[in-house]
C-alpha positions in Angstrom: -19.9 -21.5 -41.3 -21.9 -21.1 -37.9 -23.0 -17.6 -36.8 -22.7 -16.3 -33.4 -25.7 -14.9 -31.9 -24.9 -11.2 -30.8 -25.5 -11.7 -27.1 -23.0 -15.0 -27.1 -19.8 -14.0 -25.0 -16.2 -13.5 -26.7 -14.8 -13.7 -23.0 -15.4 -15.5 -20.1 -15.5 -13.0 -16.8 -12.1 -13.7 -15.5 -9.9 -13.3 -18.7 -9.5 -9.4 -19.6 -6.8 -7.3 -18.5 -4.8 -4.5 -19.7 -4.0 -6.0 -22.8 -7.8 -6.3 -23.7 -8.3 -2.2 -23.5 -9.9 -0.5 -26.1 -11.6 -3.9 -27.2 -14.9 -4.4 -27.6 -16.5 -7.4 -25.8 -19.4 -9.1 -25.4 -19.7 -10.8 -21.2 -22.2 -13.3 -19.9 -23.1 -14.1 -16.5 -24.8 -13.6 -13.3 -25.2 -10.1 -11.5 -23.5 -10.6 -8.3 -23.7 -7.1 -7.2 -24.5 -3.7 -8.5 -23.7 -0.5 -6.6 -25.9 2.9 -7.6 -23.5 6.2 -8.1 -25.9 9.0 -9.3 -25.3 8.8 -13.3 -23.5 5.6 -12.4 -23.9 1.9 -11.8 -21.2 -0.2 -11.5 -22.2 -4.1 -11.4 -20.1 -7.3 -10.6 -20.4 -9.6 -13.6 -19.7 -13.2 -12.4 -19.4 -16.7 -14.1 -17.5 -19.6 -13.2 -14.1 -17.9 -14.4 -14.4 -14.9 -12.2 -16.0 -11.4 -12.1 -15.7 -8.3 -14.0 -16.4 -5.0 -13.4 -19.0 -3.3 -15.8 -19.6 0.3 -16.0 -23.0 1.7 -17.0 -22.9 5.6 -17.5 -26.0 7.5 -18.2 -24.1 10.1 -20.3 -22.3 6.9 -22.9 -23.1 8.7 -26.0 -23.1 5.5 -28.4 -25.2 3.5 -25.8 -28.2 1.5 -26.6 -31.3 3.8 -25.6 -32.8 3.0 -22.5 -29.9 0.9 -21.2 -29.5 2.9 -18.2 -32.8 2.2 -17.2 -32.9 -1.4 -17.9 -29.7 -2.2 -16.0 -31.3 -0.1 -12.7 -33.9 -2.2 -12.5 -32.1 -5.2 -12.8 -31.3 -7.3 -9.2 -29.2 -9.8 -8.0 -28.8 -13.2 -10.0 -30.4 -12.0 -13.2 -28.3 -13.9 -16.2 -27.3 -10.9 -18.7 -25.5 -10.4 -21.6 -23.2 -6.8 -21.7 -21.4 -5.3 -24.9 -18.7 -3.1 -23.9 -15.4 -1.7 -24.5 -12.6 -2.4 -22.1 -10.8 0.2 -20.4 -8.2 0.7 -18.1 -9.1 1.6 -14.2 -6.1 3.8 -13.5 -5.5 4.3 -10.0 -8.2 2.2 -9.0 -7.2 -1.0 -9.8 -8.7 -4.2 -7.5 -5.7 -6.2 -6.9 -8.0 -8.8 -5.3 -9.7 -9.9 -8.1 -7.6 -11.3 -11.2 -9.4 -8.4 -13.6 -8.9 -5.7 -11.4 -6.8 -3.6 -13.5 -10.0 -3.1 -15.9 -13.7 -2.5 -16.2 -15.9 -3.0 -19.4 -18.1 0.3 -20.6 -21.2 -1.2 -21.2 -23.1 0.2 -24.5 -25.6 -2.6 -24.6 -27.2 -5.1 -22.2 -29.5 -8.1 -22.9 -31.1 -9.4 -20.0 -31.2 -13.7 -20.6 -32.9 -14.6 -17.3 -34.5 -12.4 -14.8 -34.6 -14.3 -11.2 -36.4 -14.1 -8.3 -34.5 -12.9 -5.5 -32.5 -16.0 -4.1 -33.2 -17.5 -0.7 -29.7 -16.5 0.7 -27.0 -14.1 -0.8 -24.7 -16.0 -2.8 -21.5 -14.9 -1.3 -17.8 -16.7 -1.3 -18.5 -16.1 2.9 -22.2 -17.2 3.2 -24.3 -16.6 6.3 -26.9 -19.0 5.3 -27.2 -22.3 7.0 -25.8 -25.5 5.6 -29.5 -27.2 5.4 -30.7 -24.0 3.4 -27.5 -24.0 1.3 -28.0 -27.9 0.5 -31.6 -27.3 -0.4 -30.7 -24.8 -2.9 -27.7 -26.3 -3.9 -27.6 -25.0 -7.3 -26.9 -21.8 -5.9 -24.5 -22.5 -3.3 -22.7 -24.3 -6.2 -22.0 -20.4 -7.6 -19.9 -19.6 -5.0 -16.5 -19.5 -5.9 -15.3 -21.8 -2.7 -17.5 -24.6 -4.0 -16.3 -23.9 -7.8 -12.5 -24.1 -6.7 -13.2 -27.3 -5.1 -15.0 -28.8 -8.1 -12.3 -27.7 -10.3 -9.3 -28.8 -8.4 -11.1 -32.3 -7.7 -11.6 -33.0 -11.4 -8.1 -31.5 -11.9 -6.7 -34.7 -9.4 -9.0 -37.2 -11.0 -7.9 -36.1 -14.4 -3.9 -36.2 -13.3 -4.8 -40.1 -11.6 -6.3 -40.8 -14.7 -3.2 -39.8 -17.1 -0.8 -41.5 -14.4 -2.4 -44.9 -14.5 -2.9 -44.7 -18.4 0.7 -44.3 -18.6 1.3 -47.0 -16.3 -0.5 -49.4 -18.4 -3.8 -49.4 -16.6 -6.9 -50.4 -18.1 -10.2 -48.1 -17.4 -12.8 -50.8 -16.7 -16.5 -50.4 -15.5 -18.1 -52.8 -13.2 -21.4 -53.3 -12.4 -23.7 -51.0 -10.1 -26.4 -53.5 -10.2 -25.0 -56.5 -8.4 -25.2 -58.9 -6.1 -26.1 -59.1 -2.8 -23.0 -60.2 -0.3 -21.9 -59.9 2.9 -18.9 -57.3 3.0 -19.2 -55.1 6.7 -22.0 -52.6 5.9 -25.7 -53.3 4.7 -26.2 -53.1 1.3 -28.5 -51.2 -0.6 -31.3 -52.5 -2.4 -32.5 -52.6 -5.7 -35.9 -54.9 -6.6 -36.3 -56.2 -10.0 -39.3 -55.9 -12.1 -38.4 -58.9 -14.0 -37.2 -61.3 -11.4 -40.3 -61.3 -9.0 -39.4 -60.9 -5.3 -35.6 -61.0 -6.4 -33.0 -57.8 -5.7 -30.0 -56.4 -6.7 -27.6 -54.7 -4.6 -25.6 -51.4 -5.3 -22.0 -52.3 -4.8 -20.0 -51.0 -1.1 -16.8 -51.2 -4.0 -16.0 -53.0 -6.7 -14.1 -55.3 -4.8 -15.0 -58.8 -6.5 -15.4 -57.4 -9.8 -11.6 -56.2 -10.2 -10.4 -59.7 -8.4 -12.5 -61.3 -11.8 -10.6 -58.7 -13.9 -7.0 -60.5 -12.6 -8.6 -63.6 -13.1 -9.6 -62.8 -16.4 -5.8 -61.6 -17.4 -6.3 -58.2 -17.6 -3.5 -57.3 -15.3 -4.0 -53.9 -14.3 -7.4 -52.3 -13.8 -8.4 -49.0 -12.4 -11.6 -47.5 -11.8 -12.8 -44.4 -10.5 -15.9 -46.2 -9.2 -18.9 -44.7 -7.3 -19.8 -46.8 -3.8 -22.7 -47.3 -1.9 -22.9 -48.7 1.6 -26.1 -48.2 3.7 -24.2 -48.1 7.2 -24.8 -46.1 10.3 -23.9 -42.5 9.2 -21.9 -39.8 11.0 -21.8 -36.1 10.5 -18.7 -36.4 7.5 -20.4 -39.5 5.7 -22.3 -39.9 2.7 -24.2 -42.7 1.6 -22.5 -42.9 -1.5 -18.9 -42.1 -2.6 -16.1 -42.4 -4.6 -12.9 -44.2 -5.0 -9.7 -44.1 -6.9 -9.9 -48.3 -7.3 -7.1 -50.3 -8.8 -5.7 -54.1 -8.6 -2.2 -55.6 -10.2 -1.5 -59.1 -11.0 1.8 -60.8 -10.1 2.9 -58.4 -7.4 3.6 -57.8 -3.9 2.7 -55.4 -1.4 6.0 -53.1 -2.2 4.8 -53.2 -6.4 1.4 -52.0 -5.1 2.9 -49.4 -2.7 5.3 -48.1 -5.1 2.7 -47.7 -7.9 0.1 -45.4 -5.6 2.6 -43.7 -3.9 3.6 -42.2 -7.2 0.1 -41.6 -8.2 -0.5 -39.8 -5.0 2.5 -37.7 -5.4 1.5 -36.8 -9.0 -2.0 -36.2 -8.4 -1.5 -33.9 -5.2 0.7 -31.7 -7.4 -0.7 -31.4 -10.7 -4.5 -31.3 -8.7 -3.7 -28.8 -6.1 -0.1 -27.7 -6.3 1.1 -29.7 -3.5 4.3 -31.3 -2.5 4.2 -34.1 -0.8 7.7 -35.6 0.9 9.1 -38.5 -0.2 9.2 -41.5 0.6 6.5 -42.1 2.7 7.7 -44.2 5.8 6.0 -47.6 5.9 5.3 -49.1 9.2 4.4 -52.1 10.4 1.0 -52.5 12.4 2.5 -53.2 15.4 4.8 -50.2 15.4 2.3 -47.4 14.5 0.4 -48.4 17.3 3.1 -49.0 20.1 4.5 -45.3 19.0 1.5 -43.3 18.1 -1.2 -45.3 19.3 -3.3 -45.8 16.3 -3.1 -47.4 13.0 -3.5 -44.1 11.3 -0.6 -42.1 12.8 -0.7 -38.3 11.9 3.2 -37.6 10.9 2.8 -33.5 11.0 4.3 -33.6 14.8 6.1 -35.9 17.4 5.4 -36.5 20.5 5.5 -40.3 20.5 4.6 -42.7 23.1 7.0 -43.7 25.4 7.0 -47.1 27.1 7.7 -46.8 31.2 6.8 -50.4 32.3 10.1 -51.0 33.4 10.0 -47.8 35.9 6.4 -48.3 36.4 7.7 -52.2 38.3 9.9 -50.3 40.6 7.7 -47.5 41.2 6.4 -46.5 44.7 3.0 -45.2 42.7 0.2 -47.7 43.5 -1.9 -47.2 40.1 1.4 -47.5 37.6 2.7 -50.8 39.8 -0.6 -52.3 40.0 -1.0 -52.0 36.4 2.2 -54.1 35.6 1.1 -56.9 38.4 -2.3 -57.1 36.6 -0.7 -57.4 32.8 -1.0 -54.3 32.0 1.3 -51.3 30.8 2.2 -47.9 31.7 3.0 -45.3 28.8 3.1 -41.7 28.3 3.6 -38.7 26.1 5.7 -35.4 26.7 4.3 -32.4 25.5 6.6 -30.0 24.9 6.2 -26.3 26.6 2.7 -27.1 27.5 3.0 -26.8 31.2 2.2 -23.3 31.4 -0.8 -23.9 28.6 -2.8 -26.1 30.8 -4.0 -25.2 34.4 -5.5 -27.4 37.2 -9.0 -27.4 35.2 -7.5 -28.0 31.8 -5.3 -31.4 33.1 -9.2 -31.9 34.6 -10.3 -31.8 31.3 -7.3 -33.9 29.4 -8.5 -36.7 32.4 -11.7 -36.6 31.6 -11.3 -37.1 27.9 -9.0 -40.1 28.2 -11.7 -41.6 30.1 -13.9 -41.3 27.5 -11.6 -43.9 25.8 -11.7 -46.3 28.5 -8.9 -44.8 31.1 -9.3 -44.9 34.2 -7.6 -42.1 34.8 -4.8 -39.8 33.7 -1.6 -39.5 36.1 0.5 -36.1 35.1 3.3 -33.9 35.8 5.0 -30.7 35.1 8.5 -30.5 34.7 10.0 -27.6 36.6 13.8 -26.5 37.0 13.4 -28.3 40.6 12.0 -31.7 39.5 8.3 -32.8 38.9 5.2 -31.0 40.3 1.6 -32.7 39.9 -0.1 -35.5 40.7 2.7 -37.9 40.9 5.4 -35.5 41.7 5.7 -37.5 45.5 6.2 -40.8 44.0 9.1 -39.8 41.6 11.1 -37.1 43.7 14.7 -36.9 43.7 16.7 -39.5 41.8 13.4 -41.0 40.6 12.0 -38.0 39.5 15.3 -37.0 37.6 14.9 -40.9 36.0 11.6 -39.9 34.5 12.6 -36.7 33.8 15.7 -38.3 31.5 13.1 -41.3 30.4 10.7 -38.9 29.2 12.9 -36.8 27.1 11.8 -33.7 28.8 12.7 -30.1 29.8 11.3 -27.4 32.2 8.0 -26.2 30.8 7.1 -29.6 29.5 3.8 -31.2 30.3 3.9 -35.4 31.0 0.7 -37.6 30.8 0.9 -41.1 31.3 -2.2 -44.3 31.4 -1.8 -47.1 32.9 -4.2 -50.0 31.8 -4.5 -52.8 29.8 -2.4 -52.1 26.5 -5.8 -51.2 24.2 -7.0 -49.1 26.6 -3.5 -47.8 26.8 -3.0 -47.0 23.3 -6.5 -45.8 22.6 -6.3 -43.2 25.4 -2.9 -42.0 24.6 -3.3 -41.9 20.8 -6.3 -39.5 21.4 -4.6 -37.5 24.0 -1.8 -37.0 21.4 -3.8 -35.6 18.9 -6.1 -33.7 21.4 -2.6 -32.0 22.5 -1.1 -31.8 18.9 -4.0 -29.6 18.1 -4.1 -27.1 21.1 -0.3 -26.4 20.9 -1.2 -25.9 17.1 1.0 -28.5 15.5 -1.4 -30.2 13.1 -1.0 -27.6 10.4 -3.6 -28.0 7.7 -1.4 -26.6 5.0 1.1 -29.5 5.7 0.9 -32.7 4.5 2.6 -36.1 6.0 1.8 -39.7 4.5 2.4 -43.1 5.1 1.8 -46.7 5.2 0.6 -48.9 7.6 1.1 -52.8 7.1 0.5 -56.4 8.4 -2.8 -55.6 9.9 -4.5 -58.3 12.3 -6.1 -60.6 10.0 -9.1 -60.7 12.3 -10.8 -59.0 15.0 -13.2 -59.7 17.5 -16.7 -58.8 17.5 -18.1 -58.2 21.2 -21.6 -57.6 20.4 -21.8 -60.2 18.3 -19.5 -62.4 20.3 -17.3 -63.9 17.3 -14.6 -63.3 15.2 -14.8 -60.8 11.7 -12.4 -59.8 9.3 -10.2 -56.6 10.2 -10.2 -55.8 6.2 -12.2 -57.7 4.1 -12.4 -61.8 3.6 -10.4 -61.9 0.7 -7.0 -60.3 2.3 -4.2 -62.6 2.5 -2.5 -63.9 5.3 1.2 -63.6 5.9 1.6 -66.9 6.2 0.5 -68.7 3.2 0.2 -72.4 4.6 -1.5 -71.5 7.8 -3.5 -74.7 9.0 -6.3 -73.4 11.7 -7.0 -69.8 12.0 -8.6 -71.0 15.2 -5.3 -71.5 16.8 -3.5 -68.3 18.0 -6.4 -66.0 16.0 -5.1 -62.9 17.3 -1.5 -63.2 16.5 -2.4 -63.9 12.6 -1.6 -60.9 10.2 -2.7 -60.6 6.8 -0.8 -58.7 3.9 -3.4 -56.0 4.0 -2.0 -52.2 4.1 -3.5 -48.8 4.4 -2.8 -45.4 2.9 -2.7 -42.6 5.7 -2.7 -39.1 5.1 -2.5 -36.4 8.3 -3.9 -38.8 10.4 -6.7 -40.1 8.2 -7.0 -43.6 6.3 -7.7 -42.6 3.0 -6.8 -45.8 1.4 -7.2 -49.6 2.1 -6.2 -52.4 0.1 -4.3 -55.8 0.8 -2.7 -58.8 -1.8 -5.5 -60.9 -2.1 -6.2 -64.7 -1.7 -5.7 -66.2 -4.9 -5.9 -69.7 -3.9 -9.5 -71.4 -3.7 -9.2 -73.7 -0.8 -7.5 -70.8 1.4 -10.2 -68.8 0.7 -12.7 -71.2 1.7 -10.7 -71.8 4.7 -11.0 -68.2 5.5 -14.7 -68.3 4.7 -15.4 -71.4 7.3 -13.3 -69.9 10.1 -15.7 -66.6 10.0 -18.8 -69.0 9.9 -19.6 -68.5 6.2 -20.7 -72.9 5.5 -20.1 -74.1 2.2 -23.9 -73.5 1.1 -23.2 -69.4 2.4 -20.3 -69.6 0.3 -21.8 -71.2 -2.8 -24.9 -68.4 -2.6 -22.9 -65.4 -1.8 -19.3 -65.9 -3.6 -19.9 -69.3 -5.8 -19.0 -67.2 -9.1 -15.8 -65.9 -7.5 -14.7 -69.3 -6.0 -15.3 -71.5 -9.0 -13.4 -68.8 -11.2 -10.6 -69.6 -9.0 -10.7 -72.9 -10.2 -9.3 -71.8 -13.6 -6.3 -70.5 -12.6 -6.0 -67.2 -10.4 -3.1 -65.1 -10.5 -1.5 -63.4 -7.6 -2.3 -60.3 -7.2 -3.5 -57.2 -4.8 -4.7 -53.6 -5.1 -6.5 -50.7 -3.0 -8.9 -48.2 -3.0 -8.6 -44.7 -2.0 -11.3 -42.3 -0.8 -11.4 -39.9 -3.1 -14.0 -37.2 -1.4 -11.6 -37.1 1.9 -8.7 -36.7 -0.2 -9.9 -33.8 -1.7 -11.1 -32.3 1.7 -7.8 -32.4 3.1 -6.0 -30.8 0.3 -7.8 -28.0 0.3 -8.3 -27.5 3.7 -12.1 -28.0 4.0 -14.4 -28.7 6.7 -15.9 -32.1 5.5 -16.6 -33.7 2.7 -19.7 -32.3 1.8 -17.6 -28.7 0.6 -16.2 -31.2 -2.0 -19.1 -32.9 -3.4 -21.1 -31.2 -5.8 -24.4 -32.7 -4.6 -24.4 -34.4 -1.2 -26.9 -35.6 1.4 -27.2 -34.8 4.9 -25.7 -37.0 8.1 -29.3 -38.6 7.5 -28.4 -39.6 3.9 -31.4 -37.2 3.0 -31.4 -35.0 -0.3 -32.8 -31.7 0.4 -32.9 -30.0 -3.0 -34.7 -33.5 -4.5 -36.3 -34.7 -1.4 -34.8 -38.2 -1.9 -35.3 -40.6 -0.5 -39.4 -40.8 -1.1 -42.2 -42.7 -1.2 -43.1 -43.8 -4.6 -46.7 -44.7 -6.0 -49.0 -47.8 -5.6 -48.9 -48.5 -9.2 -44.5 -49.0 -9.2 -44.7 -51.4 -6.1 -47.6 -53.4 -7.6 -45.8 -53.8 -10.7 -42.6 -54.7 -8.5 -45.0 -57.0 -6.4 -43.4 -55.3 -3.4 -46.0 -54.4 -0.3 -44.9 -51.3 1.9 -45.3 -50.5 5.5 -44.8 -46.8 5.1 -47.8 -44.7 6.2 -49.0 -42.5 2.6 -49.5 -38.9 2.9 -53.0 -39.8 1.5 -53.7 -42.6 4.3 -53.5 -45.4 1.9 
């Protein structure tokens, strides 16, 4: 039988309570805080599980010689082992701590490691800036908020794994070193030493591989997959991220959605204790845009977009009438009880905000007991005003805002205004969770910069019409069998029913300007696989980082990732990416134009 070293812990710093009173215990941990009171020293000892107060009394009769002097010279973040007796704290219970009803009276202390003064105080509410904390991430990770996030993230992922295993999914690892292919973002490239001048690519997603699993007859695949995209970064985007990736054979949309909805509900409950209201509403893409101005609607509040086209056609207000005459549209929002909240300065700020999304301006009115007042009031006096108020479902105290422009501009501007107003009015409670599905996305979208059509989701998404003859005809009208999972206004998952017929896949590639030679070069192995019997199949990928951040109410995804990178894709801890030696470059037969510190 293995013998325990005398310094090894018998309990963690988070598990002792009143029932342990009188027991001799050994605790291991970091010194979070120590307070000196004459012949008494109080030490807060911390580990992953919690904090326990340790008392060092200079007059403890059976304490080890020199104990008091030893502890008095220790500092924050020193790692120690403490042996002592558990005792009740009586009237001095700390109700904010799980171990608050007890303390440990130290008899012996072993210093396991002495620490240098840390570059910032390791506190739950840290004051150090994010760059410093990321440089010393191992210290930042000692803080309870980050540890709690990682623990709950792990519980969530474990719950997902358990659910999918019960549903007969197989956990399959797919290649990390793979072939570069045009999937939207830039690939991270990895040079091959063995195959001179050739490169692997890190996968943007396991998309092709999971489809090959379906062709292989594996039927139900999943993976907690690492993905890599060398794309233009935003503050809350990482170059490497984690997906719940899954695929199913012989299915239609509702089969995938039903399984994923149940999976998410189970994971949120087990991981975070959150009960998601069911069923998740399912919107057609056009319906979501029409009602919310967005394909990722936030359902925590109402304030739907209201079509005012018929009223605009007969309006004396030239902006409304002109928009209709030019083939545009007029829509509005009714912000309940917001009239008093917005002064003229506030209205001007809303107008400027709408203009950042392409609107030429924003018409508005406040509803009063006497009718309307505001920029359009003179055009909507008397019966016309009452008709507009009734149409908007408004009452005194409400604020009405309108945008008149093309359909695209109206929906984008009002969709963003809806979110801004919802935030200002306290309608977007981060502790409330509302999910939905959005289906039947456009098959293609036009890239104004490149002056050509491109796929809206991915080139493997099937069209609603399996028998389409020519994608160049009525291109904007073609809809795909693609769907998004949305929570609280964030798109957290995207998937589709896939194309499983090789001739249809080739037709999509051709329309996108990918000629036969390029198809063969980039996707030849996939097109060949289709020839040998591909089942109807579909799947989805859900972003773990964003979902966890939302569930925990964290500011951004870096708060739920153990070792994140900056917005510039730089690792402050390891200082990656970095230059490599000339010897390594020579082995790979790669020449670099980067200037080295030594001038070489």
